[in-house]
C-alpha positions in Angstrom: 29.4 224.8 -108.8 30.9 226.9 -111.5 33.4 229.8 -110.8 34.2 232.4 -113.4 37.0 235.0 -112.9 36.0 238.7 -113.0 38.2 239.2 -116.1 35.4 237.9 -118.4 33.1 240.9 -118.0 32.7 241.5 -121.8 30.9 238.2 -122.1 29.2 238.2 -118.7 25.6 237.6 -120.1 26.9 234.7 -122.3 28.9 233.3 -119.5 26.1 233.5 -117.0 23.7 231.7 -119.4 26.3 228.9 -119.9 27.0 228.6 -116.2 23.3 228.2 -115.4 22.7 225.8 -118.2 25.6 223.6 -117.2 24.8 223.5 -113.4 22.3 221.6 -111.4 23.3 223.3 -108.2 25.1 226.5 -107.2 26.8 229.0 -109.4 29.4 231.3 -107.9 31.1 234.2 -109.6 33.9 236.4 -108.2 33.7 240.1 -108.9 34.3 243.6 -107.5 31.5 245.3 -105.6 30.6 247.4 -108.7 29.8 244.3 -110.7 27.4 242.6 -108.3 24.3 244.2 -109.8 25.2 243.2 -113.3 25.9 239.6 -112.3 22.6 239.4 -110.5 20.8 240.6 -113.6 22.7 238.2 -115.9 22.2 235.2 -113.7 18.6 235.9 -113.1 17.9 236.4 -116.8 19.6 233.1 -117.4 17.0 231.4 -115.2 18.9 231.1 -111.9 17.5 232.1 -108.5 19.6 234.8 -107.1 20.7 234.2 -103.5 23.2 236.7 -102.0 26.6 238.1 -102.2 29.5 236.9 -100.0 32.5 239.0 -99.0 36.0 237.6 -99.2 37.9 239.9 -96.8 41.7 240.2 -97.6 43.7 241.2 -94.5 46.8 241.5 -96.6 45.3 243.4 -99.5 47.6 246.0 -101.1 47.2 249.6 -100.0 46.2 252.4 -102.4 49.6 253.8 -103.1 48.5 257.2 -104.5 46.6 257.9 -101.2 43.6 259.4 -103.0 41.0 257.1 -101.5 40.5 253.8 -99.8 42.1 250.6 -101.1 40.0 247.6 -101.9 40.1 245.2 -99.0 37.5 242.7 -100.1 36.2 240.9 -103.1 32.6 239.8 -103.8 31.3 236.4 -104.5 27.9 236.3 -106.2 25.8 233.2 -105.5 22.8 231.9 -107.4 20.9 228.6 -107.4 20.6 226.8 -110.7 19.2 223.5 -109.4 15.6 222.4 -108.7 13.7 222.4 -105.5 14.9 224.0 -102.3 18.4 225.5 -102.2 20.8 223.5 -99.9 24.1 224.5 -98.4 26.1 223.3 -95.4 26.5 226.6 -93.5 23.3 226.8 -91.5 22.7 230.4 -90.6 26.3 231.6 -90.7 27.2 235.0 -92.2 28.6 235.2 -95.7 31.9 236.7 -94.7 35.2 234.8 -95.3 38.5 236.1 -94.3 41.6 234.7 -96.0 45.0 235.9 -97.1 45.5 236.4 -100.8 47.4 233.9 -102.9 50.8 234.8 -104.1 52.2 234.0 -107.5 51.2 231.4 -110.1 48.2 233.3 -111.6 47.2 237.0 -111.8 43.8 236.3 -110.2 44.8 233.3 -108.0 42.6 232.4 -105.1 43.9 230.8 -101.9 43.3 227.1 -101.5 41.8 227.5 -98.1 39.2 230.0 -99.4 38.2 227.6 -102.2 38.0 224.7 -99.8 35.7 226.8 -97.5 33.4 227.6 -100.5 33.3 224.0 -101.8 32.6 222.7 -98.3 29.7 225.2 -97.9 28.1 224.8 -101.3 28.7 221.2 -102.3 28.4 217.7 -100.9 31.0 214.8 -100.9 31.0 213.2 -104.4 29.6 216.3 -106.1 31.1 217.5 -109.4 32.8 220.9 -109.2 33.4 222.6 -112.5 35.8 225.5 -113.1 35.7 226.5 -116.8 38.5 229.0 -116.2 40.6 227.0 -113.8 43.8 229.0 -114.1 46.5 227.4 -112.0 44.1 224.7 -110.7 43.3 225.9 -107.2 39.7 225.0 -107.4 40.6 221.5 -108.5 43.1 221.1 -105.6 40.4 222.2 -103.2 37.8 219.9 -104.7 39.9 216.8 -104.6 41.0 217.4 -101.0 37.4 217.5 -100.0 36.3 214.3 -101.8 34.6 216.0 -104.7 35.0 215.3 -108.4 36.4 218.0 -110.6 36.4 219.2 -114.2 38.6 222.1 -115.2 39.1 224.0 -118.5 41.9 226.4 -119.2 43.1 227.8 -122.6 46.4 229.2 -121.4 49.0 226.4 -121.9 51.3 227.7 -119.2 48.6 227.9 -116.6 47.2 224.5 -117.8 50.5 222.9 -117.2 50.7 224.3 -113.7 47.1 223.1 -112.9 47.8 219.7 -114.3 50.9 219.3 -112.1 49.2 220.5 -109.0 46.1 218.3 -109.5 48.2 215.2 -110.3 50.1 215.7 -107.1 46.9 215.4 -104.9 46.7 212.1 -103.1 43.7 210.0 -104.2 42.6 209.7 -100.6 40.7 212.9 -99.8 41.5 215.1 -96.8 38.4 216.4 -95.1 39.3 219.3 -92.7 36.0 221.0 -93.4 33.8 217.9 -93.4 32.1 216.0 -90.6 31.5 212.9 -92.7 33.6 210.8 -95.1 33.5 211.4 -98.8 30.7 209.6 -100.6 32.9 208.6 -103.5 36.6 208.7 -104.4 37.8 212.0 -105.8 38.6 212.3 -109.5 39.7 215.0 -111.8 39.6 215.9 -115.5 41.6 218.9 -116.5 40.5 219.8 -120.0 42.3 221.7 -122.7 42.2 222.4 -126.4 38.5 221.7 -127.1 37.8 220.3 -123.7 39.1 216.8 -124.1 40.4 215.0 -121.0 44.1 215.9 -120.6 45.1 212.9 -118.7 43.6 209.7 -117.4 44.3 207.3 -114.6 43.4 206.8 -111.0 42.7 210.5 -110.5 40.8 211.1 -113.8 37.2 210.4 -114.7 36.8 208.7 -118.1 35.0 211.6 -119.6 35.4 214.7 -121.7 33.7 218.0 -121.7 33.3 220.2 -124.8 33.9 223.9 -124.4 30.9 224.4 -126.8 28.6 223.5 -123.8 29.8 226.7 -122.2 29.4 228.8 -125.4 33.0 229.9 -125.3 35.9 229.7 -127.7 39.5 228.7 -126.9 41.2 230.8 -129.5 
């Protein structure tokens, strides 16, 4: 599963193509409602099978202070299948509406850990590799390791990278599975990547691998 922040709209087509090429499962992208159509087109053109749009409802979303219209109370999550065969997910026939409070501080587009845990639990299986090529402060990595998934993250901002590295390093190797009915298939591992995509640290929590940013068609400078 790959997650791209909505701030990369100028390179949406390029990003969508890279996401689909790098994934053998689900591709998820956060965006505003106005961007859903463009993401559907970009992901479909890249060869993915469009699925649907989820809604992240934010009970504590900020009001519209000028009072000249409704405030935004939700964010969209575009979903597309980039794997082979039938699409699989763990939600049965549940509705695609997730209600979670917003995350405070750390990153300008930070997502709450419980939201990312819910998404990872729905769209991946224990032992799967979750990739966030714009990992920000590392929330996706924290959620992935807690659920017994492997994680690769890439971030070009040194300040956010340092935050992500510290948060991920603090996760106990033993996974916590509040969303899972079965134990993890393999021990969690993480590879935060930086400056060309090389592994930033190694050890019991790190896979012995590196990931080049070129595979995403994106530059770090």
